[in-house]
Each structure stands twice: as C-alpha cells, then as structure tokens.
N, C-alpha and C positions, 0 to 999 in steps of 0.2 A: 225706952218700952215701944217697940217698931207698930206700928199702926196697923193690926190684919189689913189684908185689900183681896180683895174677891177676882174670883179668876177670868180667864175670858168666858169661860159662859157664863158666870156668876151677873158680870158688867153686859151681856148678852137682854140680858133674862130680866134684870135687873129698867134696863132701857125700854125694853117691848113692853113689861109693866105699866112706865109711867105714859107710852103709847097709849094700854088701853084704859090709862084711868083705876086700875088692876091695886088693888094691893098685899102683899106679899101675905101675907093672911088669909086673903083668898085665896091664893094661890094652894094653899099650902094646906085647905078646909077642901077647893078641885082637886086637889092628887091623896088625896085621905093621909098626909103627914101633921108633925106642928109644926109651927113656924119659926119653932124655935133649929127643928131637924133644917128647913130646909137653909138657913140658913150659915146653917154647915155644911150640906152642900156648898152654896152659895160662894163661901169662902176659902170653899178645900179641905176641910176637915172633913169630911165623911165623902163617898163616890158618890154616893144618891146611883149607882146605877138599874137597880127598883122605880125611881121616879123618874128620871130625865126622858124618859120618852114621854111618860106624861106634862111632863114639863115644856118637854119641847111641843105636842099633843093639843096642850088648853093655850097658849102663848103660840099658835099657830105656824110658829117657826119652822125654816127647813133645816133639817135636818141632814143634808149635806156640807148645813152651813160647821158643826159641829163631829163631824167628823177628820178632817183639818184639826184636832186641836187635839185630840186624847190622846 
C-alpha cells in the first residue's frame, strides 16, 4: 500500500504549524472545522476551498505563494 503524501500546500502548512508551535487540532478549531477534515485538505482528499483562505490568514502565510500551486 502506498503512503499518502501531503500536497504542496499541506507541506507548507505543516512546516508553518511547527514554526508557530501550533497543532493541527488548534488550527482546525481556529478555522471552524474538524482535525480530520483539515487532514483531508492537507493530503488533497478534499479541495478545502472554503477553508484555505482562513488557513492562510491564521498562519500568516503569503497567498501569492499558493497561486502557483492551484
């Protein structure tokens, strides 16, 4: 069985969470979703279009970094 891989967006989010000392659970609560749904977004199983702007805002990421990934 193949190991699931994070999307490029997921990799950036995970690194930023580490930098901020924040957990996925805390991020999920901050943007109003479950940790399971956040995980599906980070692994590309869900588009997350509703939550991605909130994730970018909460983690103070540069939205221009993600326009190339879409």
